[in-house]
C-alpha positions, 0 to 999 in steps of 0.5 A, a space after each residue: 683214463 682210457 676212453 676205450 674202457 667203459 666209464 665207471 660210476 661214482 655215486 656221491 652221497 651228501 646231505 646237501 648239494 646245489 642249489 643248496 648253499 647254507 652248509 657252505 664248503 661241503 656243498 662246494 666240495 661236492 659240486 666242484 668234484 662232480 663237475 671235475 670228474 664227469 668226463 671220466 666217470 658217470 656221476 650220480 649224486 644222492 642228496 636231500 631235497 632241502 637246504 640246511 635247516 630248511 623245512 621245505 624242499 628246494 623250489 622248482 626241483 622234482 623230488 624222488 627221481 633222477 634229474 640231469 644236472 650237467 652233461 655227465 651228472 645226475 642228481 636224486 633229491 630225496 624227500 624225507 620218506 625216501 631217506 630211510 629204511 627200505 626205500 633208501 636201500 632200494 636206491 643204493 641197490 638199483 644204482 649199483 655204482 662202482 664207488 660210493 663217495 661218502 661226504 661227512 662222518 655223521 649223516 644218518 642217511 648218507 654215511 651211517 646207513 651205507 656203512 651199515 649196509 657195507 658192514 652187512 655185505 649188502 653193498 658191492 661198491 667200493 667205499 671212499 669216505 671224506 670226513 670233511 673236517 668232522 674229525 677235527 678236535 674242535 668239531 668233535 667237541 660238539 655232541 661228543 658222547 654220541 660221536 665218539 661212541 659211533 667212531 669207536 663202533 666204526 673202528 671196532 667193526 673193522 669197517 674203517 680198515 676196509 674202506 678208503 679215506 679221502 683227506 684234503 690235507 695232511 692235518 686231516 690225514 693225521 685226524 683220521 689216523 688219530 681216530 681210526 689208527 695208523 693202518 687205515 688207508 688215507 689218500 691226501 688230495 686237495 679239493 677241486 676248485 674253480 681257477 681265479 679270473 684275471 685280477 681287476 682291482 675294482 675297489 679303491 683303498 684309502 688310509 684309515 678306512 677298511 671294508 671287511 667280509 666274513 662268509 660262514 656259519 654264525 657258530 662257535 666253530 667259526 669264532 664269530 664272537 671273537 671276530 666281532 671283539 677284534 673289530 670292537 678294538 679297532 682304532 680306525 674306521 672299519 666295517 665288517 659284514 657277516 654272511 652266513 646262516 645263524 645256526 646257534 641262536 644263543 651264540 648269536 645273541 651273545 654276538 649281538 650284545 657285543 655289536 650293540 656296544 660297538 664304538 661309532 667308528 666300528 660298524 658290524 652288519 649281519 647280511 644273511 646267507 649268501 648263495 654259492 654262486 654269489 660268493 666271489 662277486 660279493 667278496 670282490 666288493 671288500 678289501 679284506 676277508 676275515 675268519 678266525 676259525 677254530 678249524 677248517 678242513 679246507 676253507 672254500 670261502 678263504 680260497 674264493 677270497 684269495 681268488 678275488 685278490 683279497 688278502 685274508 686275516 684268518 687263524 692258523 687252524 686251516 690248511 692256508 699257512 705261511 700267508 704273510 711270506 707270500 703277501 697273501 694275508 695273515 694266519 695267526 694263533 687264536 690265543 693272540 687276539 692283540 695280534 689280530 687287532 694290530 693286523 686289522 689296524 695295519 690293514 685299515 691304514 694301508 694306502 692303494 699302492 701297498 694294498 695292491 701288492 697284497 691283493 696281487 699276492 693273494 691272487 697269485 696264491 690262489 692261481 698257484 693252488 688251482 694249477 697244482 700238478 697231479 691232483 686230478 690224476 690222484 683222483 683218477 687213481 683213488 676211484 679205480 682202486 678196489 677196497 680191501 
């Protein structure tokens, strides 16, 4: 961007932002985006004053006023009374950003209300909408009646034809076109990420033993129950540590019943939620990252594992594909649980030299992704283009 021109402004709208972490990847996406773009744009973030499922605001955060987050980033942490009606509309009107960057499809305050104002011609800003994986068929299975009714209204109103969509990979672009039609404007640009640090190989690998980690919500979308079932069938000494908020208590009870019946050589522990700034350092203490997810828009935890030099054992429902050919991991079909078990046992039997080659392959893939040419320029172009 020409530094002689006045900086344009982007207001990022999201249910959650740092210091929140329980919502996982979408928070990381927004934080990384804000840090990446602040040199070329004035970045303002409008978000909630509390983390996912929390009843109290973040400690040591002043609510309902603009706070400096970084040199070019300001954040407004909205209390519940500020996230509705005239108060929220006033925030949007006073800010007058050039672009509104909406993160997520179904947030009442941070997506639906701004789109309603835009439909009523009450907003002059250009709209960029990032669904953040919420249009995947696996995500739309939950509360489908309300979601499909809203999506149909968004399509029939013509709003979807007037805004820009941001997809982080080709599959999400296809999801957007499937829901809103092939004529809507979609830009495919990868998520901003932190580049990997030099590989340290800090953990030793002995044949017959494996320490594995998963980071994500305890939820059917993440397929936690299948993951525990895979470990139950392991024939070697394996340990699995689960990090992430429990969103579905009945589902977790089902998982707990499987854990209670595990053989002695299999250990599964629930370790609670993990702050975003501790993810990479925590993953470094394990041999393998596992996530048989039913669908990921990006998979920030997967990237963090690769950047830590950890091979990943995941499903084929993420953008991270063809991992085995790169010696970075395995992306397997969900209907082949036996294959997950076989790979898990193979990982358990790896010795240090063999494991080190897979560790290097994982790190090289992360480095290659972080150094991709052209993605930053695409962001600049997306946030200088006027809506239709």
